[in-house]
C-alpha positions in Angstrom: -24.3 12.7 -31.3 -20.6 14.1 -30.8 -17.9 12.2 -29.1 -18.4 14.0 -25.8 -22.1 13.0 -25.8 -21.1 9.4 -26.6 -18.6 9.3 -23.8 -21.2 10.7 -21.4 -23.8 8.3 -22.6 -21.5 5.3 -22.1 -20.3 6.5 -18.8 -23.7 6.5 -17.4 -24.4 3.1 -18.7 -21.3 1.8 -16.9 -22.2 3.5 -13.7 -25.7 2.0 -13.9 -24.3 -1.5 -14.6 -21.1 -1.4 -12.6 -21.3 1.2 -10.0 -18.3 3.0 -11.4 -17.2 5.5 -14.0 -15.2 4.7 -17.2 -11.5 4.5 -16.6 -9.0 6.3 -18.8 -8.3 3.2 -21.1 -12.1 2.7 -21.5 -12.6 6.3 -22.5 -9.9 6.0 -25.1 -11.7 2.8 -26.5 -14.9 4.7 -26.7 -13.4 7.8 -28.3 -11.2 5.9 -30.7 -13.9 3.5 -31.8 -16.2 6.4 -32.4 -13.5 8.1 -34.5 -13.0 4.8 -36.4 -9.4 4.2 -35.2 -7.9 0.8 -34.9 -7.0 -1.0 -31.6 -3.4 -0.4 -32.4 -4.0 3.4 -32.6 -5.8 3.3 -29.3 -3.1 1.1 -27.6 -0.4 3.5 -28.8 -2.3 6.5 -27.3 -2.6 4.7 -23.9 0.9 3.1 -23.9 -0.5 -0.3 -23.7 -0.4 -3.4 -26.0 -2.9 -3.8 -28.8 -4.2 -7.1 -27.2 -4.8 -5.4 -23.9 -6.7 -2.6 -25.6 -8.7 -5.3 -27.4 -9.5 -7.1 -24.2 -10.8 -3.9 -22.6 -12.9 -3.2 -25.5 -14.5 -6.7 -25.7 -15.5 -6.3 -22.0 -16.9 -2.9 -22.7 -19.0 -4.2 -25.7 -20.4 -7.1 -23.7 -21.5 -4.5 -20.9 -23.2 -2.3 -23.5 -24.8 -5.2 -25.1 -26.4 -6.3 -21.9 -27.4 -2.7 -21.0 -29.0 -1.8 -24.5 -30.2 -5.3 -25.3 -28.4 -5.3 -28.6 -25.2 -7.1 -29.9 -22.7 -4.3 -29.7 -19.2 -4.6 -31.2 -16.5 -2.5 -32.7 -17.9 -2.6 -36.1 -21.5 -1.5 -35.3 -20.7 0.6 -32.1 -21.1 3.9 -34.0 -24.0 3.0 -36.1 -26.0 1.5 -33.2 -25.5 4.6 -31.0 -26.3 7.0 -33.8 -29.6 4.9 -34.5 -30.7 5.3 -30.9 -29.4 8.8 -30.4 -31.5 11.6 -29.1 -31.5 13.3 -32.5 -34.0 10.6 -33.6 -36.5 11.1 -30.8 -39.3 13.5 -31.1 -38.3 14.8 -27.8 -34.9 16.1 -28.1 -34.2 15.5 -24.5 -35.3 11.9 -24.2 -34.0 8.6 -25.9 -35.7 5.3 -25.2 -33.8 1.9 -26.0 -34.9 -1.4 -24.5 -36.5 0.3 -21.4 -33.4 2.4 -20.8 -34.4 6.1 -20.5 -31.8 8.7 -21.4 -32.7 12.1 -20.0 -30.1 14.5 -21.2 -27.0 13.2 -19.4 -28.8 10.8 -17.1 -29.6 7.1 -17.7 -32.1 5.3 -15.6 -33.1 1.7 -16.1 -36.9 1.7 -15.7 -37.4 -1.8 -14.1 -34.5 -1.1 -11.6 -35.8 2.5 -10.9 -39.3 1.3 -10.0 -37.8 -1.3 -7.5 -35.8 1.3 -5.6 -37.1 3.1 -2.7 -37.7 6.9 -3.0 -35.0 7.6 -0.3 -32.3 6.0 -2.6 -33.3 8.3 -5.5 -33.2 11.3 -3.0 -29.7 10.1 -2.0 -28.5 9.8 -5.6 -29.8 13.3 -6.4 -28.1 14.9 -3.5 -24.8 13.1 -3.7 -21.5 15.0 -3.6 -18.3 13.4 -4.8 -15.0 15.2 -4.9 -12.2 13.0 -6.2 -10.1 15.7 -7.8 -7.0 14.7 -5.9 -7.6 11.0 -6.1 -5.3 9.0 -8.6 -6.6 7.9 -11.9 -6.4 4.0 -12.5 -5.5 2.6 -15.9 -4.8 -0.9 -14.8 -5.7 -2.6 -11.5 -3.4 -5.4 -10.4 -4.2 -8.4 -8.3 -5.6 -6.7 -5.1 -9.0 -8.6 -5.1 -8.4 -10.1 -1.5 -7.5 -6.6 -0.1 -10.6 -5.3 -2.0 -12.9 -7.8 -0.4 -11.4 -7.0 3.0 -12.0 -3.4 2.7 -15.6 -3.8 1.4 -16.4 -6.1 4.3 -15.1 -3.6 7.0 -17.0 -0.7 5.4 -20.1 -2.1 4.0 -20.8 -5.0 6.3 -19.1 -4.2 9.5 -19.6 -0.5 9.3 -16.2 0.3 10.7 -15.8 4.1 11.1 -11.9 4.4 10.9 -9.8 2.4 8.6 -6.0 2.8 7.8 -4.4 1.5 4.6 -0.8 1.2 5.3 2.4 0.3 3.6 5.6 1.5 2.0 5.7 4.4 -0.6 4.7 3.1 -4.1 3.0 -0.1 -2.9 -0.3 0.8 -4.3 -2.3 2.1 -1.2 -4.1 5.0 -3.0 -4.9 2.9 -6.0 -6.6 0.3 -3.8 -8.8 2.9 -2.2 -9.6 4.5 -5.4 -10.5 1.1 -6.8 -12.9 0.5 -3.9 -14.5 3.9 -4.4 -15.1 3.2 -8.2 -16.8 0.0 -7.3 -19.0 1.5 -4.7 -19.9 5.0 -5.6 -23.5 4.6 -5.2 -23.1 3.5 -1.6 -22.2 7.1 -0.3 -23.9 10.4 -0.4 -20.7 12.1 0.2 -17.2 11.1 -1.0 -14.3 13.5 -0.4 -10.5 12.7 -1.1 -8.0 15.1 0.5 -4.3 14.9 0.4 -2.1 15.9 3.4 1.1 16.0 1.2 1.2 19.7 2.1 -0.9 19.5 5.2 -3.2 22.2 6.5 -4.6 22.5 9.9 -7.4 20.2 11.0 -9.4 23.4 11.6 -9.2 24.3 8.0 -9.8 20.7 6.9 -13.0 20.7 8.9 -14.0 24.0 7.3 -13.5 22.3 3.9 -15.6 19.2 4.9 -18.4 21.5 6.3 -18.7 23.2 3.0 -20.4 20.1 1.6 -23.5 20.7 3.9 -24.0 24.3 2.7 -24.4 25.4 6.3 -23.1 28.6 7.9 -19.8 27.6 9.6 -19.7 28.8 13.2 -16.5 30.3 14.3 -15.9 28.2 17.4 -13.9 25.1 16.6 -15.8 22.8 19.0 -19.0 23.9 17.3 -17.7 23.2 13.9 -16.5 19.8 14.9 -20.0 19.1 16.2 -21.6 20.4 12.9 -19.3 18.0 11.1 -20.3 14.9 13.1 -23.9 15.9 12.7 -23.3 15.5 8.9 -21.6 12.2 9.5 -24.7 11.0 11.4 -27.1 12.4 8.8 -25.4 11.3 5.7 -23.4 8.3 4.6 -20.0 9.9 4.0 -16.7 8.5 2.9 -13.7 10.8 3.7 -10.3 9.8 2.5 -7.1 11.4 3.9 -4.0 10.6 1.9 -0.4 11.2 2.7 -1.2 11.2 6.4 2.5 10.6 7.3 3.1 14.2 6.5 1.6 15.3 9.8 4.1 13.2 11.7 7.5 14.5 13.1 10.8 13.6 11.1 13.7 12.2 13.2 11.2 10.7 15.8 9.7 7.3 16.3 6.9 6.6 13.8 3.5 8.2 14.2 4.4 11.1 16.4 2.3 14.1 15.6 3.8 17.5 14.7 2.9 20.1 17.3 0.7 22.2 14.8 -1.1 19.1 13.8 -2.1 17.6 17.2 -5.7 18.4 16.6 -5.8 15.6 14.0 -5.4 13.1 16.8 -8.4 14.4 18.5 -10.3 14.4 15.1 -9.3 10.7 14.6 -10.3 9.7 18.0 -13.6 11.5 17.9 -14.5 9.4 14.7 -14.0 6.4 16.8 -15.9 7.4 19.8 -18.8 9.2 18.0 -21.7 7.1 16.7 -22.3 7.9 13.0 -23.0 6.2 9.7 -19.8 7.6 8.0 -16.2 6.3 7.4 -12.8 7.9 7.2 -9.9 6.1 5.6 -6.3 7.1 6.4 -3.6 6.3 3.8 -0.1 6.4 5.3 3.5 5.0 5.3 3.5 5.2 9.1 1.2 3.6 11.6 0.2 5.9 14.7 -1.5 4.6 17.7 -5.0 5.7 16.5 -4.5 3.3 13.6 -4.0 0.3 16.0 -6.8 -1.9 17.3 -6.2 -3.0 20.8 -9.9 -4.0 21.5 -12.2 -4.2 18.5 -15.2 -3.9 20.7 -14.2 -0.7 22.3 -12.2 0.8 19.4 -13.7 0.0 16.0 -10.5 0.6 14.1 -9.1 -1.6 11.2 -5.7 -1.6 9.6 -5.0 -3.0 6.1 -1.2 -3.5 5.6 -0.3 -3.8 2.0 2.6 -6.3 1.1 4.2 -6.5 -2.4 2.5 -7.8 -5.5 3.7 -11.2 -6.9 2.2 -11.3 -10.3 3.8 -11.0 -13.8 0.8 -8.9 -14.9 2.3 -5.9 -13.4 5.1 -6.1 -16.1 2.7 -6.9 -19.0 2.6 -3.4 -20.5 6.1 -2.2 -19.8 7.8 -3.5 -23.0 10.2 -6.1 -21.3 11.3 -9.3 -22.8 12.2 -12.7 -21.3 8.8 -13.2 -19.7 9.9 -16.4 -17.9 12.2 -14.1 -15.7 9.7 -11.4 -14.9 8.7 -13.0 -11.6 12.4 -13.1 -10.5 12.6 -9.4 -11.3 9.4 -8.7 -9.2 10.6 -10.7 -6.2 14.0 -8.9 -6.3 12.2 -5.5 -6.0 9.8 -6.8 -3.2 6.7 -6.5 -5.5 6.7 -2.8 -5.2 5.0 -1.2 -8.3 7.1 2.1 -7.9 10.3 0.1 -7.7 9.3 -2.1 -10.7 8.4 0.7 -12.9 11.6 2.5 -12.4 13.8 -0.6 -13.0 11.8 -1.6 -15.9 12.6 1.8 -17.5 16.3 1.3 -16.8 16.1 -2.3 -18.4 14.4 -0.8 -21.5 16.9 2.1 -21.8 20.2 0.1 -21.1 19.4 -3.6 -21.9 16.8 -3.0 -24.8 14.3 -4.7 -22.4 16.1 -7.9 -21.9 15.4 -8.9 -18.2 17.9 -11.9 -18.5 20.9 -9.6 -19.3 19.9 -7.3 -16.4 19.7 -10.1 -13.9 23.1 -11.3 -15.1 24.6 -8.3 -13.6 23.9 -10.1 -10.3 23.3 -6.7 -8.5 20.3 -5.2 -7.0 20.5 -1.9 -8.9 18.8 1.2 -7.2 17.8 3.7 -9.8 18.0 7.4 -9.1 14.2 7.8 -8.3 14.2 5.1 -5.7 17.3 6.5 -4.3 15.7 9.9 -3.6 12.6 8.0 -2.2 14.8 6.0 0.2 16.8 8.9 1.2 13.6 10.8 2.3 12.6 7.8 4.3 15.9 7.4 5.9 15.7 11.1 7.0 12.4 10.4 8.7 14.1 7.9 11.1 15.1 8.7 14.7 18.7 8.7 15.4 18.6 5.3 17.2 16.4 3.8 14.2 19.2 5.0 11.8 21.8 3.2 13.9 19.8 0.1 13.9 19.2 0.0 9.9 22.9 0.7 9.5 23.8 -2.2 11.7 21.2 -4.5 10.0 22.6 -3.4 6.6 26.2 -4.3 7.5 25.2 -7.8 8.5 24.8 -10.7 5.9 22.7 -12.7 8.5 19.5 -12.0 10.3 20.3 -10.1 13.6 18.8 -10.8 17.0 17.6 -8.2 19.5 20.3 -9.3 21.9 23.0 -8.7 19.2 21.6 -5.3 18.5 21.4 -4.3 22.1 25.0 -5.4 22.8 26.7 -4.0 19.6 24.8 -0.6 19.7 24.9 -0.3 23.6 21.3 0.5 23.7 18.8 0.3 26.6 16.0 -2.2 26.4 13.5 0.7 26.2 15.2 2.4 23.3 15.8 -0.7 21.4 12.2 -2.1 21.8 10.6 1.2 20.8 12.8 1.6 17.9 12.3 -1.9 16.5 8.6 -1.5 16.9 8.8 1.9 15.0 10.8 0.5 12.2 8.1 -2.3 11.8 5.5 0.5 11.7 7.4 2.0 8.8 7.5 -1.3 7.0 11.3 -1.3 6.8 12.0 -4.2 9.3 10.5 -7.5 9.6 10.4 -9.9 12.5 11.5 -13.4 11.7 10.4 -16.1 14.2 12.0 -19.4 14.7 14.2 -21.0 17.4 15.2 -17.3 18.1 13.6 -14.0 17.1 15.6 -12.2 14.5 15.1 -9.1 12.5 15.4 -8.5 8.7 15.9 -5.2 6.9 14.1 -4.7 3.6 16.3 -5.9 0.8 16.0 -2.8 -1.4 16.6 -0.5 1.6 19.5 -2.7 2.6 21.2 -2.3 -0.8 20.6 1.4 -0.7 22.3 1.6 2.6 25.3 -0.3 1.4 25.7 2.0 -1.5 25.5 5.0 0.8 28.2 3.7 3.0 30.5 3.1 0.0 29.8 6.6 -1.3 29.5 8.4 2.1 26.1 9.7 1.2 
C-alpha cells in the first residue's frame, strides 16, 4: 500500500464509523505515521502542539482498533495495515479484515450492510456532494449546543429553511461544515455555494439543476419547478454562504439589491413548497425571510451565534500567561477572527505574553480587524451611522429617548434603524428599569479611533 491508498482506506473507515471524512490534522497524523514521523514533526507541519497531535492520534487509533478488531497504535499502525493490505489477498481488489470488506476504495461493514434497507444502499450509491467552496476545519471549538440545535431542526423537525447568523468571523460557516461532516450519510445531495461574488438566482438554479442530469428548460418558472421536483424526490441540503452580499449597502439590513430580488422568491418558495430538502442561509444580516413570525405557517429557524468563551480557542496560538487568556477572549467578544488577529500581534510585539499586552489597558484594533469593521460601517444606512457614532461617543448606555432627542429623528426612522442595527449584531438591547442600547465594544473602540484620526 502507498500513502494515498492508506489515506483512502482510513478515510473510508472513519466515514463508516463516524459519518464524516478525515479532517486535515487526522490526514497529517495518518500520513506522518505511515512515513514514521514523530508527533512533533506532525505537529510542526500542522502548526499545532505536539500534545494536541498526540490527542488526535490517540482518538484515531481507538477508532481504527474498533473498526478493524485489532489493537492499533502508532508503533504497529503501518505493520498492521500492510498485513491486511490488498496485496496479500488472492483477489487484488478485495481485502477482508474482521468482517470489514474493502472493495477497491470502498469499505462496507458486512453486519451493518445486511441490516440496511436496499433503498439506503441506492441512496449512498447515487449521492452527490459538492463541498469545494466549504471551509476546511482543523479544530472545532465549543459549539456543541448549537450543533444539537441545528441537528434537531433539520433531522427531527424537518425545517426547510434555516439561517445561521452572526458577525463576520464568529464561526457560522465552520458550524455548518461541522454539521455536514457529522451527517453526510443523511443526504443524497449536498451542495455548498458562496454568494461572496453573487450570481443571479437564475444561474444558481441552473447550477443546482445540473445535479439531476436533466435537460434544463429555458423558461425560469419551469426551471424552478424542476428544482423543487428534485427537492421532493431527493433529500437535498443546499448551503448558501455570504448571503449578505445580495443586500444593498447604505440601506437598512436585509434589503435586496434590485438584480437579486429573485432570491426572495426562491427563499419564500422553499418555505411554501412541500419537500424533503433543506436550505441553510449563512449571513451577517437578517432579512425578513429569515424571521419566524408564526412557526406553524412559516417553518423557518434562525440560529444566532454569539462569541465563544473558552480558553481552548487560544490553545494552539503560542501565547503565554494562560490564566489571563479568558480576559483576552472576553475583551474581544469571543470572536475567533478578532482573537486570531490580536494573538498574532501579541506574539509579534509582546513575545506572546498576554499579561504585558493587557497592561497596555487599551482595546487595540489590528489592521485586518479595522478593514473588516470599515466594510461593515460602509454597509450602514446614514441614520444607522449617526446612531453608532452617538453610541460610540457615550460612556454610558443610551436610551431610545436620548437618541431621538439628540439626533432629531422621527420615531419611525429611529425604531427601524435600531432594529436594523440589531439585525447586524452591532447593537444590543439592554433591559432593566429602562430600555437602553449598547454598541459592540470592539466596534465602539474602532469608531473612537476613527473619530480621532478622521477616517
